[in-house]
N, C-alpha and C positions, 0 to 999 in steps of 0.2 A: 499205584505203582509199587511194585515189590522190589525193594533194595536188599542187598545182602552185604555182609562184612567183606571188605576187599574190593567192592565196586569202585570204579573211578567215575565221578560225577562232576557236573558243573552246577555250582550253586550261585545264587544271586544274593549279594549283601543287602540285608534289609534292616539291620540294626548294628550299631557299634557301641561296645563298652570298652573300658580300659583293659580288660582281661580277655576279650573275645570278640570275634565277628559272628553275628548270627546270620545264617543263610537260609534261603528258601529254595526248594528243589521242585522238580516236576511232580505233579499230582498233589500239590499243597503240603508237601512234607517239609518240616523245618529241621534245622540242625545248628550245632555249635562248633565253631572253629576256634579252639582255645589258643591263646597266645603262645603256649608252649609247643603247639603243633604247627606254627608258622615257620620257625627257624630254630636251629640249634644255638644260635647266638643270642645276645641280649637285645631285646626290642624296647626301645625307649618310647616310640610312638606307634601304636598299632594302626593308626590311620594311614601310615605310609604303605600299608599292605592292602588296604581296601577302603573304598568309599561306598556310600549308599548307591546301589544300582550296579556296582562292578560285578562281573562274573569271575569266579575263581574255580579252578579245577582242583578237586579234593578226592581223597580216598576215605571210604567209610571204615571207621575203626570199631564202632559198636552201634547197636540199635536198641533203644529202650523198648522192650516188649509190650509195655503198658500203653504207650502212646505213639510209637514209631519215630520218636525224636532221634536224630542221628548225631553221633559224635564223630567228627571228621578231622582229617589231617591234610595240610598242604605239603609238608615236608616228606610225607610218605609216598607222594606221587613220584614215580620215576622221573628224574630230571628231564629226560628226552621227551616226556609227554606233557610237562607242565605248561608250555606256552603254545602248543599246537592249536588249541581252540580257545585259549584265554581271550576274553573279549572286553578288556577294561578300556574304557574310553579315556581315562585320565592318566594312565600309566602305560608305558611301553618299555619292555626290556630290550636294551640295545643288543644288537647282534654284532659284536666287534669283529667277527671273522668276515663280515661283509663290508666293513667300513673301509673307506678310501682315505688314506692319510697323505696322498700325494702332495696336495697344496701345503700342508703343514711341513712336510719333508723339504719342500723347495724353499719355503719362507724362513725356516728356523735358522739357518746360517746367517741370513741377512739380519734377523732380529738380534741374534747374539752379537754380531759385529757392531750393530748400532748401539747396543747397550754398553759394550766395551768402550767404544769411542766416547760415548756420553760420560762414562765413569772416568776416563782419562782426562776429559775436559774439566770435569768438576775437581779433580785432584790438582790440576794446574792452576786453579783460581786462588 
């Protein structure tokens, strides 16, 4: 398989280190997703981004000409493309624009009133 810089690929996590996720790609090609290419923010636990067997959509940053090893980035993948074919069994990104908060909206005033009544009762004791 011939990959080029800029390609968007799906890699499967096959090894985890504190500094990177190692991925395998179609055709037996391997690559490294360095912790700095996961997010612009601080990452305390890289395992929150992937487990062995998870599939992650990444963008090719460079290719080692001697062995074909890929250096890839998750944060370089356009946001609208990140989850379209992401196939992680252990993690799902919530789509809040589709969430239904009707039950919460109906119950919240009841919970607030119950809490206020309880607090009044405790203050009178």
